[in-house]
N, C-alpha and C positions, 0 to 999 in steps of 0.2 A: 834403685826406686822402679817400682812397677809402673807401667804404661797404661793408661786409659784410652782406648780408640776415640778419635773425635767423630763420633757417630750422630746421627740425628734421631731424635727420639720424639714421641707424639706425647705430650702431657695433656691428660684428660681431667679437665675440672669438674666435669658432670653436674654443671649449674644451672642447666636449662630445666630439669624436672626432678620431682621428688624431694624437694627442698623444704627446711624449716624457714619461715620466715617470721619477721617481727611485726610486719603492718601488710596491708595491702598496697598495690602498685600506687606509685605516685608520680605522674608526671610521664612515666614510661613503661615499656612492656615488661621490666622487670621488677620485682620486688625489692625494697629497699636494702634488707639483709637477707644473705642466702646462704644457708649452710649445708654442706653434703659431706657428713662424717666430721673430718678435720680439714675440710676445704671451706674458705670463707670469702663471701663477696659483698661489698657495699656498692649499692648502687644509687645513682642520682640521675636527674635527668640527662645529663650530659657526662657523666663520669663513671668510671668504674674503679673500684679499689679491691684488690684481690690478693690472698695470701693462703698458705697452706702450712701444715705441720709435716716436717720432715720426718718420716716414721722412724729412721735410724737414729736420730740424733734427739728428737723432741723439740727441735729449733723451729722457730715460725720463719718461713721462707715467703718474701715478696714476689709475686708473679706479675702484677700489673697495677699501674695508677696511670689513668689517662681516659681517653674517650671510651664511650660504652664499649663492652666486650661480653661474649657469653659463650657458652660450650667449650669446644674443644681449641688447642693451640698447638702449633708446631714449634718446638723450641729445640735448639742445637744442644747437643751433650756438651758438658763443661769437660774439657780436657785437651790433651792430654795433662794431668797434674803432674808438674815438674818444680823445682826450686823450691825455694822456702815457705812459699804460699800454698797452705793445704786447701782444701775444699771449703772449709768454713770462711776462709779469706776471700773466696771466689763468687759465693752467692749473696742474693739479696736479702739482708736480715731485717726484721721487724724489731728485734730487742737485741741489739749487738753488745754483748758484753765483754769483759775485759778477759784476755788469755786465750789459751786452747788453740792458737793459731791465726786468728783474725788480728792482723797487725793495724787495722783500720781505727780510727778515733771510735771509743764506745759510747752509747748512750747511756749506760749505768756502770759505775764502778762503786764497789763497796770493798771497804777494809774489814775484813771479817774479824771475828773475835780472836783468832790465832795470829793476827797482824798481816796475812797476805791479802791479795787484791783479786784474785779469781773467784770468778762466778760461773755457774753452769746451769742457767735457767731452762727448763723443759715444760713441755706442755702438760698441764694437768686437767684442763677442762674447760667450760666456756658457759656463757650465760647469755640469753637474749632477751631484751627488754624493750617494753614499749615506752615510747617518750625518752627523757634524759634526765638522769639524777643530777641534783646539785652538787657541786663539790664542797666539801666540808672546810668552811674557812676561807675560801677563795671564789673569786668572781668567775663566773662561768656562762656559757651560752645555755639558753633554755627553749623550750617549746612543748606544745602539745603531742599527744600521742600521733596525730596525723602529719604532726610538722617533722618529727624527728623520731629516730629508732638508735638503739645502743646495744652494741656487743661487748661483752666483757670475757677477755682471753685470761685464764688464770695460768700462771706459771709459777714454777716451783723449783728451788735449788735443794735437792736432797742432802747434800754435802754440807750446807750450812744452815738449813732449815729457814731460808729466807724466801718470802711469796713476793711474785710480781704480778698485780693486776693490771692489764692493759685495757682501757676503755675507749673504744671506737664508737662514735655517733655519727649519723649520716644524716644531713638536711637536704634531702634530694632536689628541692626546689632550687638551692643555691649551689648544688655541685660540691658541697663542703663536708669534708671529713674532719671531725674533732676529736683529737686524742689527748689522754692525760694517762700517768703511770702512777699507781701507788704501791710502795714498797713496805712490807711488813716483816718485822722479825720475829719469827716462830720459834728462834732458838733459846738457849740459856744463857748466852753471853752477849755482851754488848759491841754493837757493830757501827761503822760510821758510813754514811753515803756521802761519797767524794765528788760524785758527778751524776747527775740525772737529768736527761734531756726528755721534754715532754713527747716530741715527735722526732722521730728518725725513720728515714726512708732512702733505700737504694735504688736511684733510677738506672736503667739500663745503659749500656755503652752508648755514648753520644756526645755531642759537642753543645755545651751550654754556655749561657751567659749568666752572671749573678746581677741582680737588681735589688738595691735598697736604699736607705735614705741617712745620709751624714749630716753633720753641720757643726754647730756650736751656738752659743747664746747669739741671738738676733740673726741666725742665719740657718735656721732648722730646716728640715724636710728637702735637702737637696739631694735630687737624684743622682745616684751614680751606677752605672752599669759598667762590667768589665768581665772578662773572659775568665772562665773557670779553666784552671789548668792544673796538671797532674800536682798532688800534695795537697796541702791543708790550707785553706784561706778563709777569712772569716772577720767577725767583728763582734762587737758586744758592749757592755757597760759595765763599769766597775765602780760607779758613782754612788750605789745604793739605791738608785731609780734609775728609769728607764733612759733617761738623760736626752740632751740636745744632740749629742755625740753620735749616737747611733740610735735608730728606731727599733724595738722588738718585732721586726719585720724582715723577711727574707724571700726573695722570688727567684725562681730559676725559670729561664725563657730559653726557647730554641734561639740558635744565632740569627735567624732571618725573622724573627717574631717581632711584631711592631705593636702600634697602639691598637690597631683593628685587625691584625691577621696573624695566625701562628699562635702555638701552644705556649701556655705559662702557667707555672705552679705558684702559688703564693702561700707563704706560712706567716702566721701571725699569733704571737703569743700574748695571752690573755693574763698579763702580769706588769705590774707597775715597779719592780725592783731591778737588781742587776741581772743581766742576762747573758747568753752566749749562743751565737749563731756561727755554725760551722759548716764548710764545706768540704768534702775530699774526694779528689778523683784518684782512686786507687790504681796500682801498678796494673790491674786488669781492666781498666777503662769504665768501671762503674762508678758513678757519683752519688756520694752519700751526703744527704742535708740534715742537719738536725739543729733544733731549737729548744733552749731550756734554761735551766739556772745557770748562774755563773759558778763554775766549779771552785773558783778562786775564793768565792765568799759563799761557802757551802758547809764541808765537812760535818754534817748534821748526824748527831749521835743519835742511834735507836737501841734503847733498852728492850728486854724480852716483852713481846706482846705490842710493842709500839709501832706507829706506821708514820711514813712520810708519804703527802700526797703531793704530786707536782702540779704547777699550773696547766692549764689546759693550752692547745695550740690548735688553730683552725687551719686547716689546709683546704685550699681551692685550686681546682683545675679548671682553665679556660682554654677552648678551642677557638676562640674569637680575641685573641690578642691580649695584650696588658690590660686594655681598657674594660674587656670582658670581666677580667679577674678582679679589678677594682668595683665594678657594679656589683658583682655578686657579694664582696665583701661588704660594702655600703648597706646594702638591702639586708644582708643577715645581720649585721651589726644594729642597725635601725630597728629591726623587728625582734631580733632574738638575743640580743646582749643588753642593751640601753634599758634600764629599768623604769627611769623617769618617765612621768607622763607627758614631759615635755619633748621627748625625743622626737616625736613625729608631730609637733606642733610649731606653729609659728612664735617668735619670740618678739617681745617689745623692743623697738629703737632705743638705745640707751644712751647716755652721756656719761663718762667716767672722768673722775676730777684730776687724775694723776699727773698726766702730761700738761694740762692746764695750771695746776697749781702746786703740785709736788706735795711739800710739807707746809707751804706758806699759806695759811688760812686760820679762819676763826669761825663762829658760827653764822655771823653777817655775811662772810665771805661764800661761805658754803649756800646758804640761801639764795644769794643772788646767783650764783651759778646755776642752782636749780631752777630759780625763775626763767633765767635764759634758755635753760634746756626744754622747759616747757613751752616757751613762746616759739622756739624752733620748730616743735612737734615731736620731741622725744616722749617715750612714754615712761622710761625709767631713768632715774637719777641715781648714780652710784657714788658714794664716798669711799674713798680709797684709803692708803696708809695714812696713819698721823691722829687718830682720833681717841686714842686711848693712852693709858698710862697715868696715875697720879703721883705717888713720890718720884718715879721715874718717867716722866712725861716723854711721849713719843713726838719729839719736834725734829729729831734727825733719826737716821737709820742706827744710830748707836744706842739705843736705850728702849725700854717698855716692852719689846715683845716678852709675852708670857703674862702680862698684867692687862687683862681684856676687862678692863673698867674705863668707862668714859672719862677724858680729861677734863676736869671741872674748870680749867682757866679757859679752855677753847669753848666749853660748852656749859655755860654757868646755870643755864636751865635744864641740861640734862639732854641726853640723846632722845628721849620719847618726845620731848618738846620740839626738837627740830624736825623729827620725823613726822609729827602730827602736822606741823605748818607746810612741811614739803609735799605730803601726801594730799593736802587740800588744794594744791595748785591746780587750775585747770589746764589741760594740754591744748595748746593753740585757742581756738574759738570752740572747742567741742565741750561736752559735759565729762569726757574722761578725766579721771585725775592722775597725777603724777605719781609713780610708785618710787620705792625707796629700795636701794641695795647698798651692802656694806662689805667692805675688805676684811678678811682675816690672814692670818699666818700661824696657825695654831700649833704647828709641828716645831715652832722654832722658840727660842729664848734668847735674850741678851745678857750677858753678865751683869750688866746694870739693868737690873729689874727686881722686884720685890720676889719673884718666883725664884730666880737663881739664889737669892741670899738665903730663902728658906730649904730650898731643895737642890743644891748643887749636884747631888747624886742621880738627878733625873736626866742630865744632860748625857749624851753619850761620851764614854771615854774609855781609855785603855790603860788601867793600872795608873802608873805614876808619869805616863807619857803626857806632854803637854796637850792641852785642848786647843787645837788650832781653830782661828776664827776665820770666817768667810762672812762678807758683809756685816762685820761686828758681831755675829751671832753663832749660836751652837744649836746642836739639834737636839731635841728631846728624844728619850727612848721610849718610843710608842708601844715598844714589845712590853712595858710595865703595864699591868692592868690599872694601877693608880694613876698613871699618867693618861691612859685612855680615858679613865672616868674624869680626869680635869679637864681635858679638852672638851668632851661632850658636855660637861656642867657649864663650862665657861662659855662656849658658843651658845648652848640653850637659853641661858639666862639672858643674853644679849637678845637672841630672836623672840623670847617670851616677853621682853619688857618693851618691844616697838613693834610697828607693823612694817617688817622687813619682808620684801619679797625675793630678794636675790642675794646670794652670798658668792663673793669672789674668794677662792681659797687658795692662797700661794703658798710658795715654798722656793725660797731664794738661795739655797746652797745644796752641795751634796753632802753625803756622810764621809767622814774621814775616819777617825780612830773608833773602833769598835771592840769591846771585850772578847769577842770570840767570831770567827768567820760566819758562823750562823745567826749572828745577831741581825744582819741585814733582813734574813727571811723572817726571822721572828717579828720584826720591826713592821714589814709588809702584812703580816697576820693580823697584828695589831691594828694597823692604819685601816685595812679592810673592816674590822669590827667597829672602828669609829665611823668610817663613812656609811656603814650600814645602819649603824644607830641614830645617826643624825638625818639621814635621808628619810628613814621610815618613820622618824618622829616629827619631821618637817616636810611632808610630801609636796606643800604648795609652793615651797621655796624653789626658785631657780637657782641650782648650785652650778658654778663654773670652777673649772679647775684650772690652776696656773701654777707653774713652776719656773719663775723667771721667763715668763713665755711659754715655750713649748717643751719645757724639760721633762714633763711628764705627760705627753700626748700619747696615751696607750689605751688598749683595750680594757686594761684592769680599771683605770679611771672611769672609762665610759661606762661601766657597770652602774656607777652610782650617779654620775654627773652628766647631763644631757650634752655639755658643751665645754669646751677648754681653750684658753686664750692661746692662739696659734703661735705667735711669736711677740718679743716686745719691739721687734723691727716693724715700724708702721707706714714706713717708705712703701708706696703703692707699687712700684717697679719690683723691688725686692720682695713684696708680699706676692706678686704673681707667682715667682719662683716658688716661694714658701707654700702657697696654697697649692698650687698644681702638683708641687711634690708630695704635700701631706695626703691630697686627694688619692695618691697610689693606693692608700690603704684605708683610710678613714673617710666617711661621708662628709661632705660639706657641710651638712646641717649640725655637725659638732663643732664646726670651726668658729672662733670669735673674730670678728675682723672690723677694724674700726677706722674712722677718717680723723687723721692727725693734722696738725697746722703746718703750713708751709713758710719758709722752707722746712723740710724734715730735720727733726733733732739728731737722726742717727746719720743720715746720708748727707745732709745739707742740700738734697735735690728740691727744685721747685717744680711742682706739677698741679695741674689745673684741679679745681674741686671736682668736677664731673669725673676726672680719670680716678682720683683718689676714691669717690664715692663708688664708681662701678667696680673697682676692685674689691672693696669692702663687701659689696652686695653678693659676692661670691659665696661668702659665709653665712651659716645660719642664724648667727648673733649679729645684726649689724649695729654700729654704733658709732659715737662721735669720741674722740680723745682729745680735747681741746678746750680753751678758755675762748667762747663766743667774743668776748670784750675785745680779743686781739685780732679778729678775723677782719679782713677787708670787707667793706660794706656790700660789694657786687657779689663777694661769695656767701656772705650771711643772707643775702636774698635768695639765693637759690637753693639754700638747705631745706626749706620746708617742702619744695617739689623733689628734691631727691630723697628725702625720706618717704614721700607719698610713693615714689617709683620702688625704692626698697621694699616697702610693704607689698607692693603688687608682685615683686619678684619671690619675696621670700616663701610663699608656700609651695613653689616650685622647686626652689633649692632645697627646702627641707624634706620634701617628701619625693622629689623626681630623681631621675636618672642622670647622672653626668657623663657627658661624652667629651673627653679632651680632643680637640680637633686638630691643633696645632700646639706644639710644646714651646715654652720660651727659650729651652736650651737650643732648639733647633730653628728657631724663626724669630725674627723682629715683629712678627704679627700673631703672638699666641692668641688663640680662641678655645672657647669652651661653649658647650651646647648643654643647657638642662631641659630635659623633657618631663612633662608633668606625669604624676601617676596614672591617670586615666588616659594619658596619650593624646589630649586634646589641644594642650598648649605646649610651647617651646620658647626659651629665651636663648638668644645668643649673646655672649659676652665676647668682643673683639676688640684686640688692643693694637697699637704701633708704639714700639719701644723706642726706635730711633727715626728721625726724620729722613724722609727719602726726596731726592730732587730729581725731575725729568724723568721718572720711571713709569711704568704701567702700573696699575694697581694690582695686588695678588687676588687670586680667587680662592676662598675657603669653601669646601665641601662639607656640606652637613651631614650627619649620620644618625641612625635610629629613628627616621621618620617612617610613615606609611607611604611606600611610593606609588600606590595607586590612589592617594588622596589628595584633594587640593587644599593648600595652606595660603591664608590671607596675612600679608606680611606688613607689620605695622598699620594694620587697620586700611590700608591702601590697595596694594596689588596682590592679585591671586596667582599663586605659582604651585606647580605639582610638587608633590614629594619627591618624585623622580628626579625633576630637574634641580631641586635643590641639593639633593645628594650626589647628582652625576655631573652637572654644570657647575653648580655652586652659586656663591653671592660674592660680590665684589664690591666694596666702599672705598670711597677716598677720604683721607686724613689731613687735616690741616698743618699738623705739625707732629714732632715727636711727643711722646707721652699723651696720646690721643686715644680714645676709645668710643665704641658704640655699642648699644644695648638694643637688640632687635628682637620683636615679638612676633611669634607665629602661632596661628590659631587655625587648628583643622576644621574643615568645612563639612 
């Protein structure tokens, strides 16, 4: 075997002058997209993403993903090339395909019409676009021409006549690179897409940690950080949905990176179905990160002329730690992903009937609960599960799903009469009237229902295999157009019949048996059609996503729904972990968080009403999940003032920036600071989890303030921003499960 000397070579990007650009400079000296021949650069305020075409092979080779870079670079020659790993396995590839000497996990794997799985994608051309086109049938980020620019690189396999278009969009303000892949069969035979990652990037030699969110029902959003070692490591979901088990988010951070210091990469998949996140550190020390569709639930057939569009993946680079990465994702998603008009608006304080009543109610019980909600100061009353079913009444969880007609025994005067009575109730002593919300679970069916009796074929199933029940229910095949129409019509009929301001859209089981691996993705495409049709038809309704809590807390849902029920675990201590973890990716404005009864039904823990309320205030949708009739009188008396505090906090939580000052995994004193959009206000949430005896009280240093400004603290003391950030603040707590909410106003 020939030897290649380990020389040093000068790689010239020539990106400083004579470039083709998609838009004028935004926030920095470099233009968002720069092209020099077949060398490409995407630039943000604090990020550069660069790659080029290798002339000899036509392959796309990554050059840099990190802080701003331009002009020339000095790079060591790869070599000597010895052993089984050829040059193709030693370079940083943008679209790694299978075979030809790269033994790392591929981003795309295609079973060709001849039966083999080898591909040879080579550069064919590129297109630069102003703005960003929407993805056909999939949720995606959006923006105007001065917000985002797009580069589409066209690849082609001459041997199989398969094309791959790689779409790169850059949002300079957020240091975000958004990528998706479209595969088109231009040949004469049928092919099968067996693997397709939306984003794949090879990072240079280095030591990284992998950061993600794990969990299960009632313990979603648990942060897990582990060392990236040689070989393949990763996680994903095979549940048919994004799931409680793992979130479709992956972060790579330097070993020394913290919340506020160091480099962090975040990859967030805009998708609600099964997914796979994989990290591979190769024998050469390069680290490959990829995120996309779960290959075990794909096997997507493509006939001649047909295409498969991958979901898009958002990649963020931060030089200001994990917190900087989170804030960029939060802002991007609020402004350029979430389409609802409520995405950046305050939400009405609500009371939901579920934990207070369950299935045990009738019309008079519901009206009594709505009256008490209004008296406490809630602006929205939500009737949860159990209101529907005629022949098969929904009085337990074993019947009625699919029959979206009002139960006449529970509501003899109909739903409209109840809604009219509830929405005539005054909130407190004001002229504001109470709003009404309703629970649905439209993707599901009970075998004990009219719908299943008439359309058993609408439930997902695999031939003669048994249809396994979870929570006594089956999953409707939302891939079918007739099922999509049924869901849209059923929900629309109810919303058109009454003055309903809010819908809680639930989903209480995963997908088991499917007729084909690709059915899961077909289901998602159908579900997005349903979401789009309903939210466009009812834009004034507040839509909340739910899947046994946070089982579908993902960017795909957020395209259509401005908020998601974060977890069925409403214990305040547990919720601190869940909400801090979820905020790693998702804006707090999108989190539903409620005050439940004590002792908590999940944990049995007793916590003060103030502690429970303060935790819930950190979510964009604050509410109550209890029956006021069972509350201690001293707690009930405090609720109106706590609601007023929540309403004062809510604009800052919904529109502001979050700084996680102290994590619950690392301290008994977790703390978070929200800073308003105009930087004039801030609110500190500070908690004590365990009691302390005869100790000094800890100091928490604030972040993100103006060091030169003065701040009035709770309207009393005036302190400089520098002092608040460098010396910090200290408060004493009377007992475990204690909390403080502190306001800072810039002078």
